[in-house]
N, CA and C atoms as a LAMMPS dump frame, in Angstrom:
ITEM: TIMESTEP
0
ITEM: NUMBER OF ATOMS
321
ITEM: BOX BOUNDS ff ff ff
-5.0000000000000000e+02 5.0000000000000000e+02
-5.0000000000000000e+02 5.0000000000000000e+02
-5.0000000000000000e+02 5.0000000000000000e+02
ITEM: ATOMS id mol type element x y z
1 1 1 N -297.52 151.67 -383.804
2 1 2 C -297.655 152.216 -385.15
3 1 3 C -296.343 151.999 -385.899
4 2 1 N -296.406 151.511 -387.099
5 2 2 C -295.19 151.213 -387.854
6 2 3 C -295.038 152.194 -389.009
7 3 1 N -293.784 152.434 -389.366
8 3 2 C -293.481 153.322 -390.481
9 3 3 C -293.365 152.519 -391.765
10 4 1 N -293.742 153.133 -392.868
11 4 2 C -293.597 152.483 -394.167
12 4 3 C -292.264 152.913 -394.76
13 5 1 N -291.49 151.954 -395.183
14 5 2 C -290.208 152.216 -395.815
15 5 3 C -290.218 151.545 -397.175
16 6 1 N -290.079 152.335 -398.224
17 6 2 C -290.091 151.775 -399.577
18 6 3 C -288.713 151.962 -400.21
19 7 1 N -288.172 150.879 -400.721
20 7 2 C -286.87 150.884 -401.384
21 7 3 C -287.042 150.249 -402.754
22 8 1 N -286.65 150.954 -403.798
23 8 2 C -286.733 150.376 -405.14
24 8 3 C -285.603 149.375 -405.311
25 9 1 N -285.959 148.125 -405.586
26 9 2 C -284.975 147.063 -405.708
27 9 3 C -284.583 146.782 -407.147
28 10 1 N -285.455 147.114 -408.075
29 10 2 C -285.191 146.849 -409.489
30 10 3 C -286.146 147.69 -410.317
31 11 1 N -285.658 148.215 -411.418
32 11 2 C -286.514 148.918 -412.373
33 11 3 C -285.997 148.646 -413.767
34 12 1 N -286.912 148.433 -414.68
35 12 2 C -286.543 148.183 -416.068
36 12 3 C -287.424 149.052 -416.952
37 13 1 N -286.814 149.799 -417.83
38 13 2 C -287.539 150.599 -418.814
39 13 3 C -286.901 150.367 -420.159
40 14 1 N -287.676 150.484 -421.198
41 14 2 C -287.123 150.302 -422.525
42 14 3 C -288.101 150.727 -423.586
43 15 1 N -287.688 150.592 -424.807
44 15 2 C -288.514 150.902 -425.966
45 15 3 C -288.428 149.703 -426.889
46 16 1 N -289.56 149.293 -427.441
47 16 2 C -289.56 148.162 -428.347
48 16 3 C -290.855 148.083 -429.119
49 17 1 N -290.9 147.171 -430.034
50 17 2 C -292.122 146.93 -430.801
51 17 3 C -293.113 146.188 -429.906
52 18 1 N -294.395 146.206 -430.26
53 18 2 C -295.347 145.408 -429.476
54 18 3 C -294.923 143.942 -429.362
55 19 1 N -294.37 143.381 -430.419
56 19 2 C -293.932 141.994 -430.402
57 19 3 C -292.777 141.774 -429.418
58 20 1 N -291.822 142.687 -429.4
59 20 2 C -290.682 142.581 -428.483
60 20 3 C -291.134 142.72 -427.031
61 21 1 N -292.032 143.655 -426.773
62 21 2 C -292.526 143.859 -425.411
63 21 3 C -293.363 142.66 -424.967
64 22 1 N -294.178 142.118 -425.866
65 22 2 C -294.966 140.928 -425.542
66 22 3 C -294.047 139.758 -425.188
67 23 1 N -292.925 139.626 -425.896
68 23 2 C -291.97 138.554 -425.594
69 23 3 C -291.403 138.738 -424.186
70 24 1 N -291.098 139.964 -423.801
71 24 2 C -290.586 140.229 -422.451
72 24 3 C -291.65 139.914 -421.407
73 25 1 N -292.89 140.283 -421.694
74 25 2 C -293.981 139.983 -420.761
75 25 3 C -294.18 138.478 -420.604
76 26 1 N -294.012 137.727 -421.704
77 26 2 C -294.1 136.265 -421.612
78 26 3 C -292.981 135.705 -420.73
79 27 1 N -291.774 136.274 -420.843
80 27 2 C -290.665 135.864 -419.969
81 27 3 C -291.03 136.112 -418.51
82 28 1 N -291.576 137.289 -418.24
83 28 2 C -291.969 137.622 -416.869
84 28 3 C -293.088 136.704 -416.38
85 29 1 N -294.043 136.399 -417.249
86 29 2 C -295.139 135.498 -416.882
87 29 3 C -294.598 134.116 -416.512
88 30 1 N -293.621 133.632 -417.251
89 30 2 C -293.008 132.333 -416.943
90 30 3 C -292.301 132.381 -415.594
91 31 1 N -291.633 133.482 -415.305
92 31 2 C -290.945 133.638 -414.027
93 31 3 C -291.949 133.649 -412.879
94 32 1 N -293.052 134.364 -413.063
95 32 2 C -294.094 134.424 -412.034
96 32 3 C -294.681 133.034 -411.819
97 33 1 N -294.969 132.349 -412.896
98 33 2 C -295.545 131.008 -412.802
99 33 3 C -294.607 130.04 -412.079
100 34 1 N -293.297 130.182 -412.298
101 34 2 C -292.311 129.327 -411.633
102 34 3 C -292.277 129.592 -410.124
103 35 1 N -292.61 130.804 -409.716
104 35 2 C -292.676 131.115 -408.289
105 35 3 C -291.402 131.64 -407.671
106 36 1 N -290.292 131.518 -408.369
107 36 2 C -289.043 132.104 -407.872
108 36 3 C -288.156 132.444 -409.059
109 37 1 N -287.442 133.558 -408.928
110 37 2 C -286.628 134.063 -410.03
111 37 3 C -285.699 135.14 -409.509
112 38 1 N -284.857 135.662 -410.38
113 38 2 C -283.939 136.736 -410.029
114 38 3 C -284.206 137.927 -410.944
115 39 1 N -284.342 139.102 -410.329
116 39 2 C -284.442 140.369 -411.063
117 39 3 C -283.245 141.212 -410.664
118 40 1 N -282.398 141.548 -411.636
119 40 2 C -281.16 142.243 -411.29
120 40 3 C -280.355 141.352 -410.369
121 41 1 N -280.051 141.855 -409.169
122 41 2 C -279.342 141.03 -408.184
123 41 3 C -280.267 140.587 -407.051
124 42 1 N -281.582 140.694 -407.269
125 42 2 C -282.565 140.341 -406.24
126 42 3 C -283.199 138.976 -406.515
127 43 1 N -283.055 138.07 -405.568
128 43 2 C -283.746 136.784 -405.647
129 43 3 C -285.157 136.983 -405.116
130 44 1 N -286.138 136.512 -405.861
131 44 2 C -287.541 136.703 -405.51
132 44 3 C -288.207 135.334 -405.384
133 45 1 N -288.91 135.129 -404.272
134 45 2 C -289.723 133.933 -404.08
135 45 3 C -291.142 134.405 -403.8
136 46 1 N -292.08 133.941 -404.601
137 46 2 C -293.468 134.377 -404.475
138 46 3 C -294.263 133.447 -403.569
139 47 1 N -295.233 134.005 -402.832
140 47 2 C -296.127 133.155 -402.053
141 47 3 C -297.152 132.492 -402.975
142 48 1 N -297.986 131.624 -402.416
143 48 2 C -298.982 130.908 -403.212
144 48 3 C -300.066 131.834 -403.767
145 49 1 N -300.347 132.949 -403.066
146 49 2 C -301.393 133.87 -403.488
147 49 3 C -300.84 135.283 -403.58
148 50 1 N -301.151 135.959 -404.675
149 50 2 C -300.698 137.327 -404.918
150 50 3 C -301.9 138.217 -405.201
151 51 1 N -301.739 139.5 -404.943
152 51 2 C -302.726 140.49 -405.373
153 51 3 C -302.155 141.146 -406.621
154 52 1 N -303.019 141.56 -407.533
155 52 2 C -302.522 142.229 -408.726
156 52 3 C -303.4 143.425 -409.057
157 53 1 N -302.835 144.3 -409.867
158 53 2 C -303.544 145.485 -410.321
159 53 3 C -303.173 145.71 -411.783
160 54 1 N -304.153 145.956 -412.607
161 54 2 C -303.941 146.277 -414.015
162 54 3 C -304.618 147.614 -414.249
163 55 1 N -303.852 148.596 -414.683
164 55 2 C -304.366 149.953 -414.798
165 55 3 C -304.065 150.498 -416.193
166 56 1 N -305.069 151.111 -416.799
167 56 2 C -304.926 151.738 -418.115
168 56 3 C -305.331 153.196 -417.953
169 57 1 N -304.414 154.104 -418.26
170 57 2 C -304.649 155.53 -418.053
171 57 3 C -304.436 156.305 -419.345
172 58 1 N -305.104 157.444 -419.418
173 58 2 C -304.906 158.388 -420.517
174 58 3 C -304.725 159.769 -419.899
175 59 1 N -303.739 160.504 -420.402
176 59 2 C -303.54 161.88 -419.957
177 59 3 C -303.302 162.748 -421.189
178 60 1 N -303.54 164.033 -421.011
179 60 2 C -303.37 164.967 -422.124
180 60 3 C -302.5 166.113 -421.654
181 61 1 N -301.486 166.418 -422.47
182 61 2 C -300.59 167.518 -422.155
183 61 3 C -300.033 168.094 -423.449
184 62 1 N -300.044 169.404 -423.558
185 62 2 C -299.499 170.094 -424.73
186 62 3 C -300.07 169.56 -426.038
187 63 1 N -301.364 169.312 -426.067
188 63 2 C -302.02 168.881 -427.295
189 63 3 C -301.76 167.446 -427.688
190 64 1 N -301.191 166.64 -426.783
191 64 2 C -300.929 165.226 -427.073
192 64 3 C -301.607 164.349 -426.033
193 65 1 N -302.061 163.199 -426.488
194 65 2 C -302.583 162.195 -425.576
195 65 3 C -301.475 161.199 -425.264
196 66 1 N -301.37 160.818 -424.003
197 66 2 C -300.411 159.794 -423.59
198 66 3 C -301.19 158.68 -422.9
199 67 1 N -300.869 157.45 -423.245
200 67 2 C -301.513 156.286 -422.658
201 67 3 C -300.492 155.512 -421.846
202 68 1 N -300.964 154.922 -420.766
203 68 2 C -300.077 154.154 -419.905
204 68 3 C -300.813 152.904 -419.428
205 69 1 N -300.166 151.758 -419.574
206 69 2 C -300.696 150.485 -419.119
207 69 3 C -299.728 149.937 -418.086
208 70 1 N -300.2 149.758 -416.864
209 70 2 C -299.347 149.286 -415.774
210 70 3 C -299.863 147.967 -415.231
211 71 1 N -298.942 147.088 -414.908
212 71 2 C -299.271 145.836 -414.244
213 71 3 C -298.46 145.769 -412.963
214 72 1 N -299.114 145.453 -411.87
215 72 2 C -298.447 145.434 -410.572
216 72 3 C -298.854 144.19 -409.8
217 73 1 N -297.884 143.532 -409.189
218 73 2 C -298.133 142.413 -408.277
219 73 3 C -297.792 142.879 -406.867
220 74 1 N -298.571 142.423 -405.869
221 74 2 C -298.305 142.778 -404.476
222 74 3 C -298.419 141.534 -403.608
223 75 1 N -297.545 141.459 -402.604
224 75 2 C -297.615 140.414 -401.598
225 75 3 C -296.881 140.892 -400.367
226 76 1 N -297.127 140.203 -399.277
227 76 2 C -296.49 140.546 -398.007
228 76 3 C -295.756 139.32 -397.471
229 77 1 N -294.676 139.593 -396.753
230 77 2 C -293.969 138.537 -396.039
231 77 3 C -293.69 139.044 -394.63
232 78 1 N -293.523 138.138 -393.714
233 78 2 C -293.232 138.485 -392.32
234 78 3 C -291.773 138.914 -392.192
235 79 1 N -291.542 139.926 -391.366
236 79 2 C -290.19 140.308 -390.998
237 79 3 C -289.773 139.494 -389.789
238 80 1 N -288.517 139.104 -389.704
239 80 2 C -288.04 138.397 -388.518
240 80 3 C -288.147 139.314 -387.311
241 81 1 N -288.62 138.747 -386.182
242 81 2 C -288.696 139.518 -384.949
243 81 3 C -289.966 140.32 -384.789
244 82 1 N -290.969 140.148 -385.662
245 82 2 C -292.246 140.846 -385.488
246 82 3 C -292.923 140.35 -384.228
247 83 1 N -293.599 141.277 -383.511
248 83 2 C -294.371 140.834 -382.365
249 83 3 C -295.827 140.642 -382.764
250 84 1 N -296.633 140.087 -381.855
251 84 2 C -298.021 139.741 -382.168
252 84 3 C -298.86 140.941 -382.53
253 85 1 N -298.596 142.115 -381.926
254 85 2 C -299.388 143.31 -382.232
255 85 3 C -299.245 143.684 -383.695
256 86 1 N -298.04 143.576 -384.24
257 86 2 C -297.821 143.907 -385.65
258 86 3 C -298.551 142.926 -386.555
259 87 1 N -298.632 141.655 -386.148
260 87 2 C -299.323 140.657 -386.96
261 87 3 C -300.789 141.012 -387.137
262 88 1 N -301.437 141.506 -386.063
263 88 2 C -302.843 141.91 -386.178
264 88 3 C -302.988 143.039 -387.177
265 89 1 N -302.098 144.019 -387.115
266 89 2 C -302.167 145.142 -388.051
267 89 3 C -301.957 144.649 -389.476
268 90 1 N -301.033 143.701 -389.669
269 90 2 C -300.799 143.161 -391.002
270 90 3 C -302.032 142.45 -391.53
271 91 1 N -302.733 141.715 -390.651
272 91 2 C -303.957 141.044 -391.073
273 91 3 C -304.989 142.046 -391.554
274 92 1 N -305.111 143.175 -390.84
275 92 2 C -306.048 144.217 -391.255
276 92 3 C -305.639 144.795 -392.604
277 93 1 N -304.334 145.005 -392.803
278 93 2 C -303.842 145.544 -394.075
279 93 3 C -304.122 144.574 -395.21
280 94 1 N -303.962 143.255 -394.963
281 94 2 C -304.239 142.257 -395.993
282 94 3 C -305.7 142.309 -396.408
283 95 1 N -306.61 142.477 -395.429
284 95 2 C -308.029 142.573 -395.757
285 95 3 C -308.287 143.803 -396.612
286 96 1 N -307.632 144.95 -396.263
287 96 2 C -307.787 146.162 -397.065
288 96 3 C -307.286 145.933 -398.478
289 97 1 N -306.151 145.229 -398.624
290 97 2 C -305.589 144.962 -399.933
291 97 3 C -306.561 144.107 -400.74
292 98 1 N -307.186 143.106 -400.098
293 98 2 C -308.158 142.261 -400.789
294 98 3 C -309.364 143.076 -401.221
295 99 1 N -309.836 143.981 -400.361
296 99 2 C -310.983 144.827 -400.704
297 99 3 C -310.669 145.699 -401.907
298 100 1 N -309.445 146.26 -401.96
299 100 2 C -309.038 147.082 -403.11
300 100 3 C -309.072 146.265 -404.382
301 101 1 N -308.601 145.023 -404.338
302 101 2 C -308.552 144.181 -405.514
303 101 3 C -309.959 143.882 -406.03
304 102 1 N -310.885 143.622 -405.103
305 102 2 C -312.257 143.336 -405.521
306 102 3 C -312.89 144.542 -406.171
307 103 1 N -312.581 145.743 -405.663
308 103 2 C -313.153 146.957 -406.227
309 103 3 C -312.54 147.276 -407.58
310 104 1 N -311.221 147.094 -407.709
311 104 2 C -310.538 147.453 -408.953
312 104 3 C -310.688 146.366 -410.013
313 105 1 N -310.485 145.154 -409.648
314 105 2 C -310.451 143.967 -410.505
315 105 3 C -309.478 144.142 -411.655
316 106 1 N -308.611 145.148 -411.586
317 106 2 C -307.556 145.301 -412.579
318 106 3 C -306.879 146.619 -412.375
319 107 1 N -305.601 146.707 -412.807
320 107 2 C -304.886 147.977 -412.907
321 107 3 C -303.467 147.751 -413.214
């Protein structure tokens, strides 16, 4: 059984006009299409196939509606020194990830 360890490697938040944010998203789309890029001090190389989620949410608090649109990419890579038992578990996790994508088809 393996433990999940999550470390935030990069985060970007800001405020801008729809046009400014769209320009940033186009920059990110170009980086994704290229397959390798740098975010902060992290070099990123993408595999040939990625899972994605597109999610649109609405919440209400104190008489106000808040909307949130999130885009997420997911992929897995092998850790050096993995044994065969872990590979089987990873294969099962990949199938679960694919099933989630088919059910969601966006987020």
